[in-house]
C-alpha positions in Angstrom: 117.8 70.3 89.6 115.1 68.9 87.7 113.1 66.2 88.2 111.8 63.7 85.8 109.5 60.7 86.3 109.5 58.2 83.7 106.3 54.8 84.5 107.1 52.4 81.7 104.0 51.7 80.6 103.7 47.8 80.5 104.9 47.4 84.1 103.0 50.0 85.4 99.7 48.6 83.5 100.5 45.1 85.0 101.2 46.5 88.5 97.8 48.2 88.7 95.9 45.1 87.2 97.8 42.9 90.0 96.4 45.1 92.5 93.3 45.3 91.0 93.2 41.4 90.8 94.3 41.5 94.4 91.6 43.6 96.3 89.1 41.9 94.3 90.2 38.6 95.4 90.6 40.3 98.9 86.7 41.8 99.0 85.6 38.2 97.4 87.0 36.5 100.7 85.5 38.9 103.3 82.3 39.6 101.6 81.9 35.0 101.7 83.2 35.8 105.5 81.0 38.7 106.8 77.9 37.2 105.5 78.2 33.5 107.9 79.6 36.2 111.0 78.6 40.1 111.0 76.3 38.7 114.2 78.7 37.5 116.3 80.1 39.3 119.1 84.1 38.9 118.2 83.8 39.6 114.6 87.7 40.1 114.0 88.5 36.3 115.8 85.5 34.8 113.7 85.9 36.1 110.5 89.8 34.8 110.7 88.5 31.2 111.9 85.6 31.4 109.3 88.3 31.7 106.7 90.7 29.6 108.1 88.2 26.9 108.2 85.9 27.0 105.3 86.4 25.9 101.8 84.9 26.9 98.8 84.4 24.8 95.2 85.2 26.7 91.9 83.6 25.2 88.7 83.0 22.0 90.9 86.4 20.5 89.9 88.6 22.5 92.5 87.6 22.8 96.6 90.1 25.8 98.0 90.1 26.8 101.4 89.2 30.4 101.6 92.7 31.3 104.1 94.5 29.8 100.4 92.2 32.6 98.2 93.1 35.0 101.2 97.1 34.7 100.5 97.0 34.5 96.9 95.1 38.1 97.2 97.5 39.4 99.4 100.4 38.1 97.7 99.0 39.3 93.9 98.5 43.2 96.0 101.7 43.5 97.3 103.2 42.4 94.1 101.4 44.3 92.1 102.4 47.0 94.5 105.8 46.3 94.0 105.7 46.5 90.8 103.8 49.3 89.7 106.9 51.3 92.4 109.5 49.9 90.4 108.1 51.0 87.5 109.4 54.4 87.3 112.3 56.0 86.5 113.7 59.2 87.9 116.2 61.4 85.9 117.5 64.6 87.7 118.7 67.1 85.1 120.8 70.0 86.0 120.3 73.3 85.3 123.9 73.9 83.8 123.5 75.3 80.0 126.2 73.9 77.5 127.5 75.8 74.3 128.4 73.3 71.7 130.7 73.7 68.2 130.0 71.8 65.4 132.9 70.8 64.1 131.7 71.2 60.2 130.3 75.0 60.3 131.7 75.7 63.4 129.1 77.6 64.6 128.1 77.5 68.6 124.4 76.8 69.8 123.4 76.5 73.4 121.9 73.4 74.9 120.8 72.6 78.4 123.1 69.4 78.4 125.7 68.0 76.8 124.9 65.9 74.2 127.0 62.7 72.7 125.2 62.8 69.5 123.0 65.7 68.0 121.8 67.9 64.9 123.3 71.3 64.1 120.9 73.2 64.0 122.9 75.6 61.2 124.1 72.8 58.7 121.7 70.0 59.7 124.2 67.5 60.0 124.2 64.8 62.2 127.4 65.3 64.5 129.3 64.8 67.3 129.4 68.1 68.9 132.1 69.9 70.6 131.8 71.6 74.0 132.5 74.9 73.8 132.2 76.1 77.2 130.1 75.0 80.5 127.9 78.3 82.2 126.2 78.0 85.6 
């Protein structure tokens, strides 16, 4: 069996963009926190307490806590990963070859799978071919 992976391009690009935005928000939060707590002896707990308590002014109109930006970045990152993973479709094709017959010219041709509608390679008509024989 052959496996074909097909990606839906708009949703794949959206997932990657959301991942990049989420990572950049998380990077900005940790960059802001790291500059203040890097000299501390217990870095992890001091970064976490700084993120929970510190506020940031965005365009001098909105004041947000760093914890809100941290949660937003984490949500965007996870949502981007989920969208990028579910934008893939996996198809499995069997290796069986099928012998099809044209109902008009009665010629046969071999193909890798049975088709509902096809163009006859001999008379070039768009037809619904009949399955003559399945060979494994």
